[in-house]
N, C-alpha and C positions, 0 to 999 in steps of 0.2 A: 505494500499499500503506501500510495506517495500523493500526498495533496499540501496543497497551497491554500490558502486561505486570508480573510483580514482580518485583522485581531477583535477589534471592534463586534464582527458577525457570531467569531467564535467563543468569543466571553459571555454576549448574550444570552447562547444556548445553552454553553454551559451552564450560566445560572439560573437556566430553568429545569434543567435536568440535573445537577451536581444535589441539590437540598433533599432530593430524595432518596438519597444514599445514608445509611446512618454511619457515624461517624467509628460505630466498633461494632467487629462482624466478626464472627465465629465462624464463617462460611468467605475465606477470601474473595471467591469472586464477587458476591454481594458488593465489594470496595471499591469494584470497578465500573465502568462505564464502557459501554457497548461502541465500538467507531466502526460505520460501513461507509464506507467511498464507493463512488458508480455517480454515473448521467453527469452531473454538473452538482452535484451534493454531497455533501457530507452527512450521514444522519446518524444524532447520539440516542442511546438508552440506557435509563438506568431504573432499578428496582429494588425494592426492598420487600417484594415476595406478597405484599398486600396492595403495593401503588404503583404502578409504574409510568415512566413518563418519556415520549420521545418526540425530538424535536428536528427538522431536515433545515443544514444551512448554504448558502451556494458556495463554490468552493470552485476551485481549477484542478482536477482530478489529472495527474498524472498517469499513475497507476493505479487500478480499481483493487480493494479488499478490503478485509474487516482484523479488529483485533479488540482486546479490553486491555482497558489501564486507569490508576488507581484514581477514583473520580476528582475526591477533595484536591491529591497531588495536582492532576493536570488544570485543574480549575485556579489554582494557587499561582502556579505558575505561568499561566496567561493573564493575571490579574495582575501581576506586579511588570510585565512587558510596556515598553512606553506606547504610547497612542497613537495609532496610524500603522503601529509596525504590521509586514507580513509574518506570516508564522507557516514553515513548512512540518508537517505531519509526515514523517516516511518511516514503515516497519525492515527490518535488518532481516536479511534472506531467510534468517530460520526462524524467524517471526517471536522470538523469543523478549526480544526487546523495541522499545519504538523511541525516534528522536524528534526531540520537537526544539526547530531549528527558529531563530528569529535575528537578525541583525549577527552580531557578534556572540551572541547568546546559544547556548546548545546545551538542551537537558539529555539524558538519558533514559526511559520508565522502563521497569518490567513490565511484561503480559504477559495476560493469562489467553489461553487458547479460544477462541470466538463460541466452539461448541459446548465449551462447559455453560456459556451466559442463560440462565433463563428464564423461558418464554411464559408470560403469563396470559392464556387462552381464554378468550371472551365467553366462548359460547357464542349459542345464533342471537341478536338481538330482538326483543321481540317491540320495540316502544322506540320511538327514533323523534325528536323535534327539536325546533331552532328557538335558542334565545335570544335576547340583546344583550350584552353582558354587560353592562349596567343593571339590568332586573336580576342577574344573577346574582352581580355585586349586591344590591341591598339586600337578597332576600339573606345572603349569606350575613353581610357585617349588622343586621338589626336581630341577629338572632345566638351568631358563633360565639358572644361571649358567657351564654348562659349553658352551654356543654357541661354536661359533669366531666369530672378527673376521678372519680372512683371509679380503682380499675373491676370490681365487683359487682357492681349495675354495668357492666356492657352495652348493652341496649340501652343507655343514654349515654355515650359516649359517642356521640355523632347529631348530626343534623337529620331531622325526621322532612323528609320530602314528599307529599301526595297533595293528589289533587282532591279537592271538597266541592259540592256543588251550593253557591246560595245566592238565592232568587233569583232562580234559575240562568244564573250565571256561573261557568267552571271556571274554579281559583284553583292557582298553582301554588302551595303553604308550605314555608319553612317555621319548626316546630324544632326547639330545643328546650330542655330543662333539664337540673340537679338535683329536684326536690325541694330548693330552697325559693327557686324561682323560675319563671316562664317566659320565653320569649315568643312573638309568632306574627311572624308577617307574610304579605301574600303579593298575587299580580294576576293580572289574568291570564289562565292557562294558555298555552302556545296550541298549536294543531299538534296534533303526533300524540299530544300525553294523553286523550281520554283512554280512560279506562286504564291508567298504568297502575303499579302496586304499588303501596306505602312501602320507600324504602329507606334505610339507616346510614348516611355517609358519615365515613371516619373523621374523626377529629382534626389527623395529618391530611386525609383529603381535603379536608374542607379549608386549613389551611393554604394548599397549596393552590389550591382553586384562586382563594382570593386576591395569592400573588401576581397568576396569572390575569385576572380578568381587568387590570388595572387601564384598560384603551376601550375607552366608551363607543367607539365605531365598530369594534371588533362582533361579529353573530356567534356565538357558542351553539355548537350540535352536539347534542346530547344524545347518547345512546343505550337503553336500556338492558340489559337479561337479568335473567332468574338471579346472578348471583353478581353480579358486577355491573360498574356503570364507565362508559365511555366519555370523556367531554374532547374534543377539538377544539381548539380554540388558536385559529389563524393556523401557523407552521409546527402548535402546538399538540400533541394530542398525549391525554392525560386518560391511564384506563385505573380503576380502583377495585378491588373486592369489598362488598355492600357487607355491613353488620347483623350477623346473624341473631338478632332476635326479632321480639314486639315489642313493640313503641309502645307506653301507656297509651289508656284511653286519658287523652288530655283534657278533652273536652269538660271533663267531670271535675279539675281544676278551675276553668275560668267562672267567677262566681257570676252572677246574674242578677242578685235582688242587692245588691251594693249601692244604696240610694241618698251618703253624703256626698257631695261634689267641695273639693279641696281643689280650685286653681290658684296656680304660683307663680312668679315668674322661674323660670328653668334656670336662668343664670345664676342670679341669683343663693337659688336654693342648695346648686350643685357647689358652690363656693363657699356659702354657710355650713353646708354639710360636709365638706373638706376641712375648715376653720378647726369648728368642735369636736369632729372626730379623732383630730392630731394627739389629742390627751386620752384618747382611748388605748385600752392594750392591745393584742396582735389577735390574743385570744378572745375577746369579750367583742365586738366593735360595732355594741349597741347603740343608738341614739332616739332616744326620744322623741317625739317630735307632741308637743299639749295642742293641738286645734281647737280655737276657740273663733267665736264670731269675729272676721275680720282680720284675724293673723294667727300665726304659728311660733312655737317657742321650741327650739332645738336644744335638745339637753345630754352631757355628755357626763357621768360621773365615775370616777375611776379610783376606788379607795387608795391605790397603791400610788395617784400619782397627783389628785386635784379632781378639779370639773367645769365645764365649760356651758355656758348660755349663750343663744341669738336670736333674737325676735325678728322674725319678719313678715310681712304685710303681706295676708292672704283673701283672694275671695272665698269665703268661708259664712255660710248660715244655717248651717244645721245643727244640733245637741253638739256641746265640748266633750269633746275626743283626744283619750291619751292613748300612743301607741308607739310602739318601739320598732324600727329595724335593723338588718346589718347598714352600716354607714357606705363600704365597699357595694352590696348591690346597690344602692340609692345611687350613688355615681356611675355604677354601669350602666344603668337603666338611663340616668340622665344624659349622659354618654352620646346614646343612641338619640334621642330626641330632637326633632328638628327644628319644631315651633318655639317660639318664643316662650310659651307659656307649655307647665307639667301641668295634666288634667291628673287628678287622683280621685277614684272611686272608692269610700271604705264603709263598710259595715261595722265594724268591731272590735276592739284589741284584739281579739285570737281568731280573727279570720282573715282568710288572702286579701289583698287590694289588688284591686286594677288600676293601672295607667295608662292613659292614652298620649298618643304626640299629637297636637289641635294640629299638626302639619300635616299628619301621616295618619289617615283613616284606616291604613292596609296594614299595621304596626299596634300590638297589641301586646303589652307585659304585665304580668301576676309577679305579688311580692306576697312568700309568708310571714308574718309580723316574730318580733321576736320577744321572750318575755324581758323588761327593762324595771 
């Protein structure tokens, strides 16, 4: 194999594929990226056996061929080369090593044979649909923060994506919860998604997707099989296993009878929560909201370090109420809101609270209260 390409093109593609590779691997081939040169492009592929990313980049192929080299090492080398440089990749006659040559710099990397590289077979896809990348980005960003990191409840370690009919219209919904909070976002369902099964996209896949949908003008093609999902975003193809589990019936968690409405300036509220929570301990990050006619008092009491209070004006005219929340969770939700105000729908101190985005009626958040 002998191929020449622009450093910027090589770096961009390597940046997309190398992130999938785990830093520590017991199987040596999984530390490598598969490079395949042919036609007028260099194809790169990396996998951790659950997730696979491939990307093709334009190149001058002087001799076609394929090999695998350490992904993070190659990325670091290319990253440190000067802007505008040309890079030559060429394998030795015996295929045991590959040279990376650019200007006066020359590196030699150990190779493993292409035949050892695992293939993530996807099976046949039953549903195919296209989404605007801005839509997919929104569905991910509005819900990602609520994904559980608790490995025992593995079925919560991802975003639940499914279709739901409401008022005669089909919606594509993303939902995430960790048992303490729930985030739900939706968009009009694209053609081809009708009848798709509800799927759970793993946390790592969600994180990679989020980085790939930066360009709002690119359309994303999603293909779905029983156990896998494939996203094609421009030249990048991401294939992932799905979480094999049943997502809980989240509708039961969303309260319907909350009749106490609190409207408060989102930015002032977030800043006040951040200020008073400075005094809270890492273990108990509870902030108490004392809500009365026209105002909210935030209070944190930490026996080890002291206490803090702050008053904020608010639009509230129901019975006075005291309720506690995890400060971190309040800040996470506030960061997702795009409207100037946050709207809380409350019931009592022990019941889940609904939070609406005044600027986005297709997003919804549920927070479980804390004892304070």
